[in-house]
N, C-alpha and C positions, 0 to 999 in steps of 0.2 A: 212494231208491237205496241199494243195499247194497254194502259193500266187504268183501273178505276181507283181514283184517289179521293178520299174525304179530307177536307181541310177546314180549319177555322177561318174566320173572316180576315185574319192576318196572314194566311197562307201556310200556317203550321200544319204539317201532315198529321192526321189523326189515324188513318188507316189506308192500306194499299191492297188492292186485289189485282191479280194477273188473270186475264182471260186466257183460256187455253184448254188443252186436252188433259183429261184426268186418267188417261190410259184405259185399262179395261174396267175400271170402276165406274159406277153410275153415280152422277152427281147432279142434283137439282139446284145447287147453290147459284150457278150462273143465271138461272131463270128466276131466282128469288129476289134479286135486287138488293139495294142497300138502303137502310133506314138511317137517316142522320138526325142529329139533335138540332134544336134551334140554334142558329148562328153558324152551322156547318154547311158546307157546300160540297156537292158531289161533282167531280170532274172526270171526264174521259180524256186521258192524255196520250198523245203519240210520243213514245219514248225516243229520244235521239239515238241514232245507231250506236254511238259509242257507249251508251248505257244499257243496251238491250240485255247484256249478260250479267249485269250488276245484281247483287243480292238485294232482295226487297228490304231487308233490315238496313242495309247501307243506304238505300234510297230514302228510307223513312227517317233515319237519323241525320243524314248529311244534306238533305235537300228540303226545299219548300216549294209552294206553288205561288208563282207570280201572276196575278190577275190584273195588273195595271194596264195592260194593253188588250183587253177583251178576253179571249179564251185563256184558260189557265195554261201555264208553261212551267215545267220543272226546272228549277234553278238551285244552285248551291246555297245552303243556309248560311 
């Protein structure tokens, strides 16, 4: 599963979006993209298998983005 995550330069998560089906509703949000503020970075993260069913709020409050080795990686805060 992939998440779109906006973080600040220190890796603090600002917002999380999950790509996926919206059921029988029509949604253009996945085509709209994400606008970030200066100093923010948009990451497309592959979520580790053990976190795929985690609530987005739990990921937002309990994790950050580690960018020390290239691409962003979700790590415990």
